[in-house]
N, C-alpha and C positions, 0 to 999 in steps of 0.2 A: 046242208055241207057247207055253203056258202056263207050262212049265219055262223054257223061255228068258227070258220077260219075268220071271218072280220071280228067277231067278239070276244077273243081271247086276248090274254095278255103277254102271250109268250112273243119270241123274235118274228115268227110267221105272221100273226095276226098283227102285230106292229108294224111289221114291215108291209103288208098288203095295205092297212090304213093310211101310213105314210105316203106309200106310191099312189093311192087314188086322191088322197087329199093335196098331194104334193103335185101329180100330173093337173089337177084341175087350176091350181094354183099358177102353175108353170106355164099351163096355156094361156092364161089370162096377163101374167106378167110379158111372157114373149109378144103376145099381141101390142100390149100397151110399148113393149120396147120398140116393135116395128114402126108402131104409128108414130113415136116420140123422133125416129130417126128422120121423119120428112123435116123435122124442125132445127134437132138438135144433134150433137156429137155424139158417136157411138159409147162412150165412157158416160157421159151426162145421162143419157138413155136409158143405160144400165144402171146406173146409179138409182133413176127416178124409179124406174119400174121395180129397182129390186125393193126401195121402200114401200111402196104400195103394194107390192107383196109380201111383204113384212108386217104390214099392218092386217092384213089379211089374215097370215101364218096366227098372228095373237090372241086373234078370235078363235080361229076355227083348230088350231093343232090341241092346245090341251085338251078340249072336250070331245073331239072326233079320232085323234091317232093315238093317243096315249091312253086309253079307256081305263079307269080304276084310279088312275092317280089323282092327285090332289093339286090344284091352282095353287100355288104360291107365289109371293114376291121373288123368292131365291130362284124358283125355275123360272120366271118369267125374266129375270135380270140374265139368268143364265141362257135363255133361250135369244134373247137378244145378243149377248156376246156370242153366243155360237155362227149366231146370222151375221154379225160384225164382220168376224173372221173370215166368214163362206164371201162375204160382199169382198174383200180386199183379195182374198184369194183369186174369185171371179175376178175381180176388174184387172187386177194383175194378168191372168191367165188371158183375157180377151184382148189388153194392150200388147201383150207379145204376140200373140197369134195376129192380129192385125198388123202388127209391124211387119213380121214376116209375111204379108202378104194374103193372109187369109180374110176373104170377105167377112165383116162383121156380122151379116146376117147368116153366116154358117157357123162362125167362131163363138157366136153365142151358144150354140148348142152343145159345142164340145165344153164350153163354160159352164153349164147349167149339169151335164153328166157330170161332171167332176166333184162340183160341189154339192149336188145329191148325195152322193156317196157319204162325204164328210157331215154335211147335217144330219143323216139320219145317225149315222155312229155316235156323235157327239150327243145327239138330242136323246137318244136312247139311254147312253149314260145317264144323264139328266133325270131322264123320268122313271128308268126303271132300277139302275142298278146304285147310285149314287143318292144316300137319304131316299130310299123307297118308302117311307112312311115320314116326312120330315113334322117336325112339331110346330 
């Protein structure tokens, strides 16, 4: 049952793999963020940890999340664009939350939750719905 759910190309399979890969990457980048806060500002820590997380995703994302899709330059560029938009959204959200007095160690969790939904929806459009079999 688990293999069937994780192996499919449907919304559920994509979503579960996105969640698993994303959870591992999120925990890793969250750890990096928390460590960087000892030396850097919350926003700089956020941007650096994000860049490290994107490097991990560019390797893992097409191979493990959207199985059956082909890796193309267009998809890689689209993934970078999606995550750049997410970076800006998350950075603005984190800045606003900390300006309202929310501790950045908690605010980052809110930013991560919001950007996760955005990332999945936009990435699934790129890998499954727009140009499903690019030339």
